Structures are given as C-alpha cells and as structure tokens.
C-alpha positions as CSV (number, residue, x, y, z in Angstrom):
1,X,46.6,2.8,19.4
2,X,44.2,0.2,20.9
3,X,43.6,2.6,23.8
4,X,42.7,5.5,21.5
5,X,40.4,3.2,19.4
6,X,38.7,2.0,22.6
7,X,38.2,5.6,23.8
8,X,36.7,6.5,20.4
9,X,34.4,3.6,20.4
10,X,33.3,4.4,23.9
11,X,32.6,8.0,22.9
12,X,30.6,6.9,19.9
13,X,28.6,4.5,22.2
14,X,27.9,7.3,24.7
15,X,26.9,9.6,21.9
16,X,24.5,7.1,20.4
17,X,23.1,6.3,23.8
18,X,22.6,10.1,24.5
19,X,20.7,10.4,21.2
20,X,18.5,7.5,22.1
21,X,17.7,8.9,25.5
22,X,17.0,12.3,24.0
23,X,14.5,11.1,21.4
24,X,10.9,12.0,22.0
25,X,8.2,9.5,21.2
26,X,4.9,11.0,20.0
27,X,1.8,8.9,19.8
28,X,-0.4,9.2,16.7
29,X,-4.0,8.1,16.7
30,X,-5.4,7.6,13.2
31,X,-8.0,5.8,11.2
32,X,-7.5,2.6,9.3
33,X,-8.2,4.1,5.8
34,X,-5.8,3.5,3.0
35,X,-4.2,6.9,2.9
36,X,-3.4,6.8,6.6
37,X,-1.9,3.3,6.3
38,X,0.3,4.7,3.5
39,X,1.3,7.6,5.7
40,X,2.5,5.2,8.4
41,X,4.4,3.2,5.8
42,X,6.2,6.3,4.5
43,X,6.9,7.8,8.0
44,X,10.4,6.4,8.0
45,X,11.2,9.4,5.8
46,X,10.2,11.7,8.6
47,X,12.1,9.9,11.4
48,X,15.2,9.7,9.2
49,X,15.1,13.5,8.9
50,X,14.2,13.9,12.6
51,X,16.2,11.3,14.5
52,X,15.2,13.0,17.8
53,X,11.5,12.0,17.2
54,X,10.1,8.5,17.4
55,X,6.6,7.6,16.3
56,X,4.1,5.3,18.1
57,X,1.1,4.5,16.0
58,X,-2.5,3.6,17.2
59,X,-4.5,2.7,14.1
60,X,-8.2,2.1,14.7
61,X,-11.5,1.5,12.8
62,X,-13.4,4.8,12.3
63,X,-16.1,4.5,15.0
64,X,-13.6,3.3,17.6
65,X,-11.1,6.0,16.7
66,X,-13.8,8.7,17.3
67,X,-14.8,7.2,20.6
68,X,-11.2,6.9,21.9
69,X,-10.0,10.3,20.9
70,X,-13.2,12.0,22.1
71,X,-12.9,10.4,25.5
72,X,-9.2,11.1,25.8
73,X,-9.5,14.8,24.9
74,X,-12.6,15.5,27.0
75,X,-11.0,13.8,30.1
76,X,-7.6,15.3,29.4
77,X,-6.2,11.8,29.3
78,X,-3.1,12.8,27.4
79,X,-2.7,9.4,25.6
80,X,-2.2,11.0,22.1
81,X,0.1,13.7,20.8
82,X,-1.5,13.8,17.3
83,X,-5.1,13.0,16.7
84,X,-6.9,12.3,13.4
85,X,-10.1,14.2,13.6
86,X,-12.5,15.9,11.2
87,X,-14.3,19.1,10.3
88,X,-17.0,18.3,12.9
89,X,-14.7,18.2,15.9
90,X,-12.2,20.9,15.1
91,X,-14.3,24.1,15.7
92,X,-16.1,22.6,18.7
93,X,-12.9,21.4,20.4
94,X,-10.9,24.5,19.5
95,X,-13.6,26.6,21.2
96,X,-13.3,24.4,24.2
97,X,-9.6,25.1,24.4
98,X,-8.8,21.4,23.7
99,X,-6.5,21.9,20.7
100,X,-3.2,23.7,20.1
101,X,-3.3,26.4,17.4
102,X,-1.1,25.1,14.6
103,X,1.4,28.0,14.2
104,X,4.6,26.0,13.9
105,X,4.3,23.8,10.9
106,X,7.6,24.7,9.3
107,X,9.1,27.6,7.3
108,X,8.0,26.2,4.0
109,X,4.5,25.2,5.0
110,X,2.1,27.0,2.7
111,X,-1.1,27.6,4.6
112,X,-2.5,29.8,1.9
113,X,-2.4,26.9,-0.5
114,X,-5.0,25.0,1.4
115,X,-8.4,25.0,-0.4
116,X,-10.6,27.7,1.2
117,X,-13.5,25.4,1.8
118,X,-11.3,22.9,3.7
119,X,-9.2,25.6,5.5
120,X,-12.3,27.4,6.7
121,X,-13.7,24.3,8.3
122,X,-10.5,23.7,10.3
123,X,-10.1,27.3,11.5
124,X,-11.6,29.4,14.3
125,X,-11.3,33.2,14.1
126,X,-8.8,32.8,11.2
127,X,-6.5,30.5,13.3
128,X,-5.8,27.0,12.1
129,X,-6.4,24.2,14.6
130,X,-6.0,21.2,12.4
131,X,-4.1,20.5,9.2
132,X,-6.0,18.6,6.5
133,X,-4.4,15.2,5.5
134,X,-7.0,14.7,2.9
135,X,-10.2,16.5,2.0
136,X,-13.3,15.0,0.4
137,X,-16.8,15.3,-0.7
138,X,-18.9,12.4,-2.0
139,X,-19.7,11.3,-5.5
140,X,-21.1,8.4,-7.6
141,X,-18.5,5.7,-8.6
142,X,-19.9,3.3,-11.1
143,X,-19.0,0.3,-13.3
144,X,-19.0,1.6,-16.9
145,X,-19.3,-1.9,-18.3
146,X,-22.4,-2.8,-16.2
147,X,-24.0,0.6,-17.1
148,X,-23.5,-0.1,-20.8
149,X,-24.8,-3.7,-20.4
150,X,-28.0,-2.2,-18.8
151,X,-28.4,0.0,-21.8
152,X,-28.1,3.2,-19.7
153,X,-25.7,6.2,-19.8
154,X,-24.7,7.9,-16.5
155,X,-25.2,11.7,-16.6
156,X,-22.5,13.9,-15.0
157,X,-25.2,15.1,-12.6
158,X,-27.7,12.2,-12.0
159,X,-31.0,12.2,-10.2
160,X,-31.9,9.7,-7.4
161,X,-34.6,8.4,-9.8
162,X,-31.9,7.5,-12.4
163,X,-29.7,6.0,-9.7
164,X,-32.6,3.7,-8.6
165,X,-33.4,2.7,-12.1
166,X,-29.8,1.9,-12.9
167,X,-29.2,0.0,-9.7
168,X,-32.1,-2.3,-10.3
169,X,-31.1,-2.8,-13.9
170,X,-27.5,-3.7,-13.0
171,X,-28.4,-6.1,-10.2
172,X,-27.7,-9.8,-10.9
173,X,-27.9,-11.5,-7.4
174,X,-27.3,-15.0,-8.8
175,X,-23.8,-13.8,-9.8
176,X,-23.3,-11.7,-6.8
177,X,-23.5,-8.4,-8.7
178,X,-25.4,-5.7,-6.7
179,X,-26.5,-2.6,-8.4
180,X,-25.7,-0.3,-5.5
181,X,-23.6,-0.3,-2.3
182,X,-24.4,2.4,0.3
183,X,-23.4,2.8,3.9
184,X,-25.5,0.9,6.4
185,X,-23.2,0.5,9.4
186,X,-24.4,2.5,12.4
187,X,-22.4,5.5,13.4
188,X,-22.7,9.3,13.2
189,X,-19.8,9.3,10.7
190,X,-21.0,6.2,8.9
191,X,-24.7,5.7,7.9
192,X,-25.9,8.9,9.6
193,X,-23.5,11.0,7.5
194,X,-24.7,9.4,4.3
195,X,-28.4,9.5,5.1
196,X,-28.1,13.1,6.3
197,X,-26.7,14.2,2.9
198,X,-29.3,12.1,1.1
199,X,-32.1,13.7,3.2
200,X,-30.8,17.2,2.3
201,X,-31.4,16.4,-1.3
202,X,-34.9,15.1,-0.6
203,X,-35.8,18.4,1.2
204,X,-35.4,17.1,4.8
205,X,-33.6,18.7,7.7
206,X,-32.6,17.6,11.2
207,X,-34.2,20.7,12.9
208,X,-36.3,23.6,12.0
209,X,-35.3,27.2,12.8
210,X,-36.4,26.7,16.4
211,X,-34.4,23.5,16.9
212,X,-37.5,21.3,16.7
213,X,-36.6,17.8,15.3
214,X,-38.1,17.2,11.9
215,X,-38.0,13.4,11.6
216,X,-41.8,13.2,11.7
217,X,-42.0,15.2,8.5
218,X,-42.7,13.6,5.0
219,X,-39.3,14.4,3.5
220,X,-37.5,12.1,6.1
221,X,-40.0,9.3,5.4
222,X,-39.5,9.6,1.7
223,X,-35.7,9.5,2.2
224,X,-35.7,6.4,4.4
225,X,-38.3,4.6,2.4
226,X,-36.4,5.2,-0.8
227,X,-33.1,4.1,0.8
228,X,-34.4,0.9,2.4
229,X,-36.4,-0.1,-0.7
230,X,-33.5,0.4,-3.0
231,X,-31.0,-1.5,-0.8
232,X,-33.5,-4.4,-0.4
233,X,-33.9,-4.6,-4.2
234,X,-30.4,-3.8,-5.4
235,X,-28.0,-3.9,-2.4
236,X,-25.7,-6.6,-1.1
237,X,-26.7,-8.9,1.8
238,X,-25.7,-7.8,5.2
239,X,-25.7,-4.1,4.2
240,X,-26.5,-2.9,7.7
241,X,-23.0,-3.9,8.7
242,X,-21.2,-2.1,5.8
243,X,-19.3,1.1,6.1
244,X,-16.7,2.8,3.9
245,X,-14.1,0.0,4.0
246,X,-16.6,-2.8,3.6
247,X,-18.2,-1.2,0.5
248,X,-14.8,-0.4,-0.9
249,X,-13.9,-4.1,-0.7
250,X,-17.1,-5.0,-2.4
251,X,-16.6,-2.5,-5.2
252,X,-12.9,-3.5,-5.8
253,X,-13.9,-7.1,-6.1
254,X,-16.5,-6.3,-8.8
255,X,-19.6,-6.8,-6.7
256,X,-21.1,-3.3,-6.9
257,X,-22.5,-1.6,-9.9
258,X,-22.5,1.8,-8.2
259,X,-21.1,3.1,-4.9
260,X,-22.0,6.6,-3.6
261,X,-19.3,7.6,-1.0
262,X,-16.3,9.6,-0.3
263,X,-14.4,11.1,-3.2
264,X,-11.1,9.9,-1.6
265,X,-12.0,6.4,-2.8
266,X,-11.3,7.4,-6.4
267,X,-7.7,6.4,-6.2
268,X,-8.5,3.0,-4.6
269,X,-11.2,1.9,-7.0
270,X,-8.9,2.8,-10.0
271,X,-5.8,1.2,-8.5
272,X,-4.8,-1.7,-10.8
273,X,-3.0,-3.5,-7.9
274,X,-6.1,-3.6,-5.6
275,X,-9.2,-3.2,-7.8
276,X,-10.3,-5.9,-10.3
277,X,-12.5,-3.2,-12.1
278,X,-9.8,-0.4,-12.1
279,X,-10.2,0.1,-15.9
280,X,-14.1,0.1,-15.8
281,X,-14.9,2.9,-13.3
282,X,-16.7,6.2,-14.1
283,X,-17.5,9.1,-11.8
284,X,-20.5,11.5,-11.4
285,X,-21.8,14.1,-9.0
286,X,-23.8,12.9,-6.0
287,X,-27.5,12.6,-6.9
288,X,-30.3,15.1,-6.4
289,X,-34.1,15.2,-6.4
290,X,-34.4,18.4,-8.4
291,X,-34.8,20.6,-5.3
292,X,-31.5,22.4,-5.6
293,X,-29.4,20.3,-3.2
294,X,-27.1,17.4,-4.1
295,X,-26.3,14.5,-1.6
296,X,-22.6,15.4,-1.3
297,X,-20.9,16.2,2.0
298,X,-17.8,18.1,3.0
299,X,-15.1,16.5,5.2
300,X,-11.4,16.6,5.9
301,X,-9.6,14.0,7.9
302,X,-7.1,16.2,9.6
303,X,-4.2,16.0,12.1
304,X,-4.5,18.0,15.3
305,X,-2.5,18.4,18.5
306,X,-4.5,18.0,21.7
307,X,-3.9,20.7,24.3
308,X,-2.9,18.0,26.8
309,X,0.1,16.9,24.8
310,X,3.5,17.5,26.5
311,X,5.3,17.2,23.1
312,X,3.5,19.9,21.1
313,X,6.6,21.0,19.2
314,X,7.5,17.5,18.0
315,X,3.8,16.8,17.2
316,X,3.5,20.0,15.1
317,X,6.7,19.0,13.2
318,X,5.1,15.7,12.3
319,X,1.8,17.3,11.3
320,X,3.6,19.8,9.2
321,X,5.5,17.0,7.4
322,X,2.4,14.8,6.8
323,X,0.2,17.6,5.4
324,X,2.8,19.4,3.3
325,X,3.3,19.8,-0.4
326,X,6.5,17.8,0.0
327,X,4.6,14.8,1.4
328,X,2.4,14.8,-1.7
329,X,5.5,14.7,-3.8
330,X,6.9,11.9,-1.7
331,X,3.7,9.8,-2.3
332,X,3.9,10.6,-6.0
333,X,7.5,9.5,-6.3
334,X,6.7,6.2,-4.6
335,X,3.3,5.3,-5.9
336,X,2.3,7.8,-8.6
337,X,0.4,11.1,-8.6
338,X,-2.9,9.3,-8.7
339,X,-2.4,8.0,-5.2
340,X,-1.5,11.2,-3.4
341,X,-4.0,12.4,-0.6
342,X,-6.6,14.5,-2.5
343,X,-8.7,17.5,-1.7
344,X,-6.5,19.7,0.4
345,X,-4.3,22.0,-1.8
346,X,-5.0,24.3,-4.6
347,X,-1.6,23.5,-6.1
348,X,-2.5,19.9,-6.5
349,X,-5.4,20.8,-8.8
350,X,-3.1,23.1,-10.8
351,X,-0.7,20.2,-11.4
352,X,-1.3,19.1,-15.0
353,X,0.3,15.7,-14.3
354,X,-2.1,15.0,-11.4
355,X,-5.1,16.1,-13.4
356,X,-4.1,13.9,-16.3
357,X,-3.4,10.8,-14.2
358,X,-6.3,11.0,-11.8
359,X,-9.6,10.4,-13.6
360,X,-11.5,11.4,-10.5
361,X,-9.7,14.7,-9.8
362,X,-12.0,17.1,-11.6
363,X,-15.1,15.5,-10.0
364,X,-13.5,15.6,-6.6
365,X,-12.7,19.3,-6.8
366,X,-16.2,20.2,-8.2
367,X,-17.9,18.2,-5.4
368,X,-15.8,19.9,-2.7
369,X,-16.4,23.4,-4.1
370,X,-20.2,22.8,-4.5
371,X,-20.7,21.6,-0.9
372,X,-22.2,24.4,1.3
373,X,-22.0,23.7,5.1
374,X,-23.5,27.1,5.9
375,X,-26.6,26.5,3.7
376,X,-26.9,22.7,3.6
377,X,-30.7,22.2,3.2
378,X,-33.6,23.2,1.0
379,X,-35.4,25.0,3.9
380,X,-33.6,27.2,6.4
381,X,-31.9,25.6,9.5
382,X,-30.1,27.1,12.6
383,X,-27.1,24.9,12.2
384,X,-23.9,24.5,10.1
385,X,-22.8,21.2,8.6
386,X,-23.7,19.1,5.5
387,X,-23.5,15.5,6.8
388,X,-23.5,16.5,10.5
389,X,-25.0,19.2,12.8
390,X,-22.2,21.3,14.3
391,X,-23.3,21.1,17.9
392,X,-21.5,19.2,20.7
393,X,-24.5,16.9,21.3
394,X,-24.5,15.6,17.7
395,X,-21.9,12.9,18.2
396,X,-24.0,11.1,20.7
397,X,-27.4,11.8,19.1
398,X,-26.0,10.9,15.6
399,X,-24.8,7.6,16.8
400,X,-28.2,6.7,18.3
401,X,-30.0,7.8,15.1
402,X,-27.6,5.7,13.1
403,X,-28.4,2.6,15.1
404,X,-32.1,3.1,14.5
405,X,-31.6,3.7,10.8
406,X,-29.4,0.6,10.6
407,X,-32.2,-1.5,12.2
408,X,-34.6,-0.3,9.6
409,X,-32.3,-1.4,6.9
410,X,-31.8,-4.8,8.6
411,X,-35.5,-5.2,8.8
412,X,-35.7,-5.5,12.6
413,X,-37.9,-2.4,12.7
414,X,-40.0,-0.6,10.2
415,X,-39.2,2.7,8.6
416,X,-42.2,4.3,10.4
417,X,-41.1,2.9,13.8
418,X,-37.5,3.9,13.3
419,X,-38.5,7.5,12.5
420,X,-40.9,7.7,15.4
421,X,-38.2,6.5,17.8
422,X,-35.6,8.9,16.3
423,X,-38.1,11.8,16.6
424,X,-38.8,11.0,20.3
425,X,-35.1,10.4,21.2
426,X,-33.8,13.5,19.5
427,X,-36.5,15.7,21.0
428,X,-35.7,14.4,24.5
429,X,-32.0,15.0,24.1
430,X,-32.5,18.5,22.7
431,X,-34.7,19.4,25.6
432,X,-32.1,18.0,28.0
433,X,-29.5,20.1,26.3
434,X,-31.6,23.2,26.6
435,X,-32.2,23.9,22.9
436,X,-36.0,23.5,23.3
437,X,-38.4,23.6,26.2
C-alpha cells in the first residue's frame, strides 16, 4: 500500500513538474495608469483559466513606456510579447510589418462590438492590429461646488473664454485651490497632445497643405499665450512637471477647480475611495473658440503583439481576455460598473446599469464620436490625427516641441522664443525627412 502511494505521489510530482516546465511566460509592457494597474491585479483570473501561461509585468510611466517599446520594436529586441500602445503607433507600425494581425482573440470575441471610431484607428486595410483596452477623448471635469461659489454655471459645451473666466474666479492660492489644472509635462503624448488639440480649436495647425510648419502663424501664438497666461494666473505651482497622473492626484485631493484631460479619468475623480471630491464633480465637452473645432482628442490605449514575439498564440489569448466583454463584466463584479475600462464597446453604452452608474458615460461617448482625426483642424491639412500627426517622425518632433512648450510654461523662455525655436526645429526635421525642400 505504501509502495502504491509512493508511486502515485511520484506520478503527481512528475505531472506538476511537467506542467511547470511547459508553462509559457509572456512579458507585458504597460503604462502605470489606474485601469492597467487594475488589469494586473485581476490577471490571476486569466492565469487560473490558463495554467500553461504565466505573466511577467513591466509597468512604466507613460513617456518611458513609449521610449522602451518603440526602441524594442524598431530594433527587433523581442523583450515584450504584449505591448500597450496607442492609435498613433498602430497604423504606422502595422505598415512596417512590426505587429501581428490579431486574428486569434477567441471564439466569443466580438470585434464588431468595438466602437467604429476606435476600431478604425487600430486597423489597416480592415485588419485589426491592436485591441483597445480603453478608449478616450478629452473633456472638462470640474468642481460643482466651486463653480457655484464663483457664481457661475458650466455650459455643456463651454468656450475657452468661459473656462478662463471660471478658472480665475475659482482660484484661491492662499488655500491651495487652483482654478485649472492642465498638462505641462514635456512629451508628445503629454503636453504636446493637449496643446495640439487646444490649438486645433484656436484655428492653428502643425503644417499647411504643403507640409510647411505653421508655428510662426498668429493662431499658435494666441494658443500658447492664452495657455501660459491662464496657467500663471490660475494653475498650480510646478505645472511644467505635471502630466495626467500628477493632475489626477491634484484633482482628487481637492486642489483643482477644473481639469481638462482624458475622459477615462471620469471613474477616478468620482471614486469615493480615492477622490475627496467624488460627489462634487461635473462634466462638460472640451472647450472651443467658436471656430467649429473643440479641443478634444481621440485615443485608445491598446494591446498589441509585436512581430518579434515567439509566443504570439499565448499573447493573443491574453489580449483577447483583457479586452473582452467578459473582462468588463469581471471588473464590474469586483468594483462596480462605473470602474470598467470605458470607450471601447458599443454594448457598454447600451448597458442601462452602466449608463445609470457612470455620470461621465454620456459625455465620454459624445466626445469620442465627435472627434474627427481625418479632419482635425479649421483649415485643411495633409495629415491624419487630432492630438498627433500620423507620420513616423512625429514621435521625435513632438517630444522636442513639448520640451520647448514646457519651458515657456516654466518661464525659462518666452512664448515668442519658444515658437520661433519650434518653427526652426520642425522645419529642419521636415526637410531632413524629405517632406519639404
């Protein structure tokens, strides 16, 4: 009997050892935003259902993530099996042959349920090369109590002039209340993204129809003058170092009267566990200047499988899980419908429970649907993209531009000098790339 038991135990040990040896480890590079941190926390559900797959997480700040994954995929480094990338990278990298087509996301994966605006941005020739984890536009988030105290009422569709008036009226620097928080941290996906959408609403554009840079035109000066003046009068100290996460923390701790940023923040600013002003938050469309364009972007943080991965099947299985309807239901069961990743699926916005629980849902959907990456500016342009220009050179150029704009906000250079430097730098880079002579 002991012998039989010993044999059985040995067999079980060998079987468990074989399972351990057979398990594939996929490495996932992602950004340190709240929804992705939640995904990592819940990923035990995936590994429990897929014991042959183990997950290795690399979670990075936004600018660093972009640098690492871009370097890795361009050099075919093969460090990552799943990358978190956005609507800027997907079509460019897919056309370079750097991404796997996502055609094995699971039998129940409903591709047709993805919002058309989001799906189109992640597809090339009708083929999906990244799956959206969450989609977003941008909107105004504001303190209803401070707005009332200032004797003002936020319109559903405010102008920049109203935003400026309200920000200055709500500011109480002695008590660390700042009327407005806007991105100032340098980066093509940080302050450059925000200021590009802002400039669209002011009638500016990056390039004319012949790819000539336009930073020496009046609309860009008006944009940057307005931004720097408003932030000096009504913004927090050290704003040139603040990106999405820093401004989120300021808003959640009650120090911002208004914050214009990603719609995905709606669930964070209304989360009673994290936000001290959760019951005092209102939402409005991104502002305009009466020229027909609002300052709202279109973006999707998405999961893609680089062509250099040797574990594409396991990677696609994870991507399918993390971007599925079932994942949304998992988050809802654990943390409530209000906290599910927004902006990706039509069915979410047909869900009456979600629409009732999430006060930002209708504004998010309207903002996403109103963004027009193929016609982003008042005057015609040769490029696609709302908060970016969809050319390979933009990542480097946009980061340099962001550094110069951040310096103007910090006061280490003037608005005029910043714009002159940007005009010179961008012109030189566009000549080098062959867009202009």
